[in-house]
C-alpha positions as a Markdown table, in Angstrom:
| # | Residue | x | y | z |
|---|---|---|---|---|
| 1 | Met | -35.2 | -25.1 | 21.0 |
| 2 | Arg | -34.3 | -27.0 | 17.9 |
| 3 | Lys | -35.3 | -24.1 | 15.6 |
| 4 | Ala | -33.2 | -21.8 | 17.7 |
| 5 | Leu | -30.1 | -24.0 | 17.3 |
| 6 | Val | -30.7 | -24.4 | 13.5 |
| 7 | Gly | -31.0 | -20.6 | 13.3 |
| 8 | Leu | -27.8 | -20.1 | 15.2 |
| 9 | Met | -25.9 | -22.5 | 13.0 |
| 10 | Ile | -27.2 | -20.8 | 9.8 |
| 11 | Phe | -26.1 | -17.4 | 11.3 |
| 12 | Val | -22.6 | -18.7 | 12.2 |
| 13 | Ile | -22.1 | -20.4 | 8.8 |
| 14 | Ser | -23.3 | -17.3 | 6.9 |
| 15 | Met | -20.9 | -15.1 | 8.9 |
| 16 | Ala | -17.8 | -17.3 | 8.8 |
| 17 | Pro | -16.7 | -16.5 | 5.2 |
| 18 | Phe | -16.9 | -12.8 | 5.9 |
| 19 | His | -14.6 | -12.9 | 8.9 |
| 20 | Ala | -12.1 | -15.3 | 7.3 |
| 21 | Phe | -12.0 | -13.1 | 4.2 |
| 22 | Gly | -11.5 | -9.9 | 6.1 |
| 23 | Gly | -9.3 | -11.0 | 9.0 |
| 24 | Ala | -6.5 | -12.2 | 6.8 |
| 25 | Ala | -6.2 | -8.8 | 5.1 |
| 26 | Leu | -6.1 | -6.9 | 8.4 |
| 27 | Asp | -3.6 | -9.4 | 9.8 |
| 28 | Thr | -1.3 | -9.1 | 6.7 |
| 29 | Val | -1.3 | -5.3 | 6.8 |
| 30 | Thr | -0.8 | -5.1 | 10.5 |
| 31 | Thr | 2.1 | -7.6 | 10.5 |
| 32 | Asn | 3.9 | -5.9 | 7.6 |
| 33 | Val | 3.4 | -2.3 | 9.0 |
| 34 | Asn | 4.5 | -3.5 | 12.4 |
| 35 | Ser | 7.7 | -5.0 | 10.9 |
| 36 | Val | 8.5 | -1.5 | 9.4 |
| 37 | Leu | 7.8 | 0.0 | 12.9 |
| 38 | Asp | 10.2 | -2.5 | 14.5 |
| 39 | Val | 12.9 | -1.4 | 12.1 |
| 40 | Leu | 12.3 | 2.2 | 12.8 |
| 41 | Arg | 12.4 | 1.6 | 16.6 |
| 42 | Asp | 15.6 | -0.6 | 16.4 |
| 43 | Pro | 18.2 | 1.2 | 18.5 |
| 44 | Lys | 21.0 | -0.5 | 16.5 |
| 45 | Leu | 19.8 | 1.4 | 13.4 |
| 46 | Lys | 19.8 | 4.9 | 14.9 |
| 47 | Gly | 22.0 | 7.7 | 13.6 |
| 48 | Glu | 23.8 | 8.1 | 10.3 |
| 49 | Ser | 25.7 | 4.8 | 10.7 |
| 50 | Gly | 22.5 | 2.8 | 10.7 |
| 51 | Lys | 20.7 | 4.8 | 8.0 |
| 52 | Lys | 21.7 | 2.6 | 5.0 |
| 53 | Ala | 20.7 | -0.7 | 6.8 |
| 54 | Lys | 17.5 | 0.9 | 8.0 |
| 55 | Glu | 16.5 | 1.9 | 4.5 |
| 56 | Gln | 17.3 | -1.5 | 3.1 |
| 57 | Lys | 15.2 | -3.2 | 5.7 |
| 58 | Ile | 12.3 | -0.8 | 5.1 |
| 59 | Glu | 12.5 | -1.5 | 1.4 |
| 60 | Ala | 12.4 | -5.2 | 2.0 |
| 61 | Ala | 9.3 | -4.8 | 4.2 |
| 62 | Ala | 7.7 | -2.6 | 1.6 |
| 63 | Asp | 8.3 | -5.2 | -1.1 |
| 64 | Lys | 6.3 | -7.7 | 1.0 |
| 65 | Leu | 3.5 | -5.2 | 1.6 |
| 66 | Phe | 3.0 | -3.6 | -1.8 |
| 67 | Asp | 1.9 | -5.0 | -5.2 |
| 68 | Tyr | 3.8 | -2.5 | -7.4 |
| 69 | Val | 2.4 | -3.9 | -10.6 |
| 70 | Glu | -1.2 | -3.5 | -9.4 |
| 71 | Leu | -0.4 | -0.1 | -8.0 |
| 72 | Ser | 1.1 | 0.9 | -11.4 |
| 73 | Lys | -1.9 | -0.4 | -13.4 |
| 74 | Arg | -4.4 | 1.4 | -11.3 |
| 75 | Thr | -2.3 | 4.6 | -11.4 |
| 76 | Leu | -2.1 | 4.6 | -15.2 |
| 77 | Gly | -5.8 | 3.5 | -15.6 |
| 78 | Leu | -6.7 | 3.0 | -19.3 |
| 79 | Asn | -3.3 | 4.4 | -20.3 |
| 80 | Trp | -1.8 | 1.1 | -19.1 |
| 81 | Asn | -3.0 | -0.5 | -22.4 |
| 82 | Lys | -0.9 | 2.0 | -24.4 |
| 83 | Phe | 2.4 | 0.7 | -22.9 |
| 84 | Ser | 4.3 | -2.2 | -24.4 |
| 85 | Met | 5.3 | -5.1 | -22.1 |
| 86 | Asp | 8.9 | -3.7 | -21.8 |
| 87 | Gln | 7.5 | -0.2 | -21.1 |
| 88 | Arg | 5.2 | -1.6 | -18.4 |
| 89 | Lys | 8.2 | -3.3 | -16.7 |
| 90 | Glu | 10.3 | -0.2 | -16.9 |
| 91 | Phe | 7.4 | 2.0 | -15.6 |
| 92 | Val | 6.8 | -0.3 | -12.6 |
| 93 | Glu | 10.5 | -0.1 | -11.6 |
| 94 | Leu | 10.7 | 3.7 | -12.1 |
| 95 | Phe | 7.5 | 4.3 | -10.3 |
| 96 | Lys | 8.7 | 2.2 | -7.4 |
| 97 | Ala | 12.0 | 4.2 | -7.3 |
| 98 | Leu | 10.1 | 7.4 | -7.4 |
| 99 | Leu | 7.9 | 6.4 | -4.5 |
| 100 | Arg | 11.0 | 5.2 | -2.6 |
| 101 | Asn | 12.8 | 8.5 | -3.1 |
| 102 | Thr | 9.7 | 10.5 | -2.2 |
| 103 | Tyr | 8.7 | 8.7 | 1.0 |
| 104 | Ile | 11.9 | 7.1 | 2.5 |
| 105 | Asp | 13.0 | 10.3 | 4.3 |
| 106 | Arg | 9.5 | 10.8 | 5.7 |
| 107 | Ile | 9.3 | 7.2 | 6.9 |
| 108 | Thr | 12.8 | 7.2 | 8.5 |
| 109 | Gly | 11.9 | 10.5 | 10.2 |
| 110 | Tyr | 9.4 | 8.6 | 12.2 |
| 111 | Thr | 9.8 | 9.2 | 15.9 |
| 112 | Asp | 7.3 | 7.7 | 18.4 |
| 113 | Gln | 3.9 | 7.9 | 16.7 |
| 114 | Lys | 1.5 | 5.2 | 17.5 |
| 115 | Val | -0.5 | 3.3 | 14.9 |
| 116 | Ser | -3.9 | 1.8 | 15.6 |
| 117 | Phe | -5.6 | -0.5 | 13.2 |
| 118 | Val | -9.3 | 0.2 | 13.4 |
| 119 | Lys | -11.2 | -2.1 | 11.1 |
| 120 | Glu | -11.5 | -3.4 | 7.6 |
| 121 | Met | -14.2 | -2.7 | 5.0 |
| 122 | Pro | -14.8 | -5.0 | 2.0 |
| 123 | Leu | -14.7 | -3.0 | -1.3 |
| 124 | Ser | -15.3 | -6.0 | -3.6 |
| 125 | Glu | -14.9 | -9.8 | -3.7 |
| 126 | Thr | -11.1 | -9.5 | -3.8 |
| 127 | Thr | -10.4 | -6.1 | -2.3 |
| 128 | Ile | -10.6 | -4.7 | 1.2 |
| 129 | Glu | -9.7 | -1.4 | 2.8 |
| 130 | Val | -7.8 | -1.7 | 6.1 |
| 131 | Gln | -8.3 | 1.4 | 8.1 |
| 132 | Ser | -5.7 | 2.7 | 10.6 |
| 133 | Val | -5.0 | 5.9 | 12.6 |
| 134 | Val | -1.5 | 7.3 | 13.3 |
| 135 | Val | -1.5 | 9.2 | 16.6 |
| 136 | Ser | 1.1 | 11.8 | 17.3 |
| 137 | Gly | 1.5 | 14.9 | 19.4 |
| 138 | Asn | -0.1 | 16.9 | 16.6 |
| 139 | Gly | -3.3 | 14.8 | 16.4 |
| 140 | Arg | -4.7 | 11.8 | 14.5 |
| 141 | Thr | -4.0 | 11.0 | 10.9 |
| 142 | Pro | -6.2 | 8.4 | 9.2 |
| 143 | Ile | -4.3 | 6.1 | 6.8 |
| 144 | Asn | -6.2 | 3.5 | 4.9 |
| 145 | Tyr | -4.6 | 0.6 | 3.0 |
| 146 | Arg | -6.5 | -0.8 | 0.0 |
| 147 | Val | -5.4 | -4.4 | -0.5 |
| 148 | Ile | -6.1 | -7.0 | -3.2 |
| 149 | Lys | -6.1 | -10.8 | -2.8 |
| 150 | Lys | -3.9 | -12.6 | -5.4 |
| 151 | Glu | -3.0 | -16.3 | -5.0 |
| 152 | Asn | -4.1 | -16.3 | -1.4 |
| 153 | Asn | -1.8 | -13.3 | -0.5 |
| 154 | Trp | -3.0 | -9.8 | 0.4 |
| 155 | Lys | -1.0 | -6.9 | -1.1 |
| 156 | Val | -1.5 | -3.1 | -0.9 |
| 157 | Tyr | -2.4 | -1.4 | -4.2 |
| 158 | Asp | -3.3 | 2.0 | -2.8 |
| 159 | Val | -2.8 | 4.1 | 0.3 |
| 160 | Val | -5.3 | 6.8 | 1.3 |
| 161 | Ile | -3.9 | 9.4 | 3.6 |
| 162 | Glu | -6.4 | 11.9 | 5.1 |
| 163 | Gly | -8.8 | 11.1 | 2.3 |
| 164 | Val | -6.2 | 11.6 | -0.5 |
| 165 | Ser | -5.5 | 8.5 | -2.6 |
| 166 | Leu | -1.9 | 7.9 | -3.7 |
| 167 | Val | -3.2 | 6.3 | -6.9 |
| 168 | Asn | -5.6 | 9.1 | -7.8 |
| 169 | Asn | -2.9 | 11.7 | -7.0 |
| 170 | Tyr | -0.4 | 10.3 | -9.3 |
| 171 | Arg | -3.0 | 9.3 | -12.0 |
| 172 | Thr | -3.9 | 13.0 | -12.3 |
| 173 | Gln | -0.2 | 14.0 | -12.8 |
| 174 | Phe | 0.5 | 11.2 | -15.3 |
| 175 | Arg | -2.7 | 11.8 | -17.3 |
| 176 | Glu | -1.5 | 15.3 | -17.9 |
| 177 | Ile | 1.8 | 14.1 | -19.3 |
| 178 | Leu | 0.2 | 11.4 | -21.4 |
| 179 | Gly | -2.5 | 13.7 | -22.7 |
| 180 | Asn | -0.4 | 14.8 | -25.7 |
| 181 | Asn | 2.6 | 12.5 | -25.4 |
| 182 | Pro | 3.4 | 8.9 | -26.0 |
| 183 | Pro | 4.2 | 6.5 | -23.1 |
| 184 | Gln | 7.9 | 7.0 | -23.6 |
| 185 | Ala | 7.6 | 10.6 | -22.5 |
| 186 | Leu | 6.2 | 9.6 | -19.1 |
| 187 | Ile | 9.0 | 7.0 | -18.7 |
| 188 | Asp | 11.6 | 9.6 | -19.6 |
| 189 | Thr | 10.1 | 12.0 | -17.0 |
| 190 | Leu | 10.0 | 9.4 | -14.3 |
| 191 | Arg | 13.6 | 8.4 | -15.1 |
| 192 | Lys | 14.7 | 12.0 | -14.4 |
| 193 | Arg | 12.6 | 12.3 | -11.3 |
| 194 | Ala | 13.8 | 9.0 | -10.0 |
| 195 | Gly | 17.4 | 9.9 | -10.7 |
| 196 | Lys | 17.9 | 6.9 | -13.1 |
């Protein structure tokens, strides 16, 4: 009996860090994504009159959810080291604006899809993938959020939609531009695409 209790205690202790480590990431993503869904479902923000306020609330929620610096670093890969500090800051802001312009209409076009958070998978000691599924009349779309822990906060650094990574997608595009051009060429391109 005593051996069984000791064995049970060892099992519980060994499992505790894993659950504590993973649960916080899932909770953080779920809370922030649900806050976006609450904005989209708010009847006061329906129609053209509520569009501006809706976009501002979604941007505020996205700022809480995403680590734009980490997302930018991973998108540029080794090319990040070629950028000066000022160029990095400008790149992060322009990339954020580009993502906003690209996705805000799609997000505000949300109707009544349902989001289910399935599980989380550790990727490393400080990164986790939170897996979710968006269910609509057309079927199920898997959307996975890759999050990193920094200063006890979990932030998204990549989103994988139907197996396609946002970071990898943009990395390929930016690598082509940077292949034969200096960092400023990419910044100028982003400035045009972001309408800045």
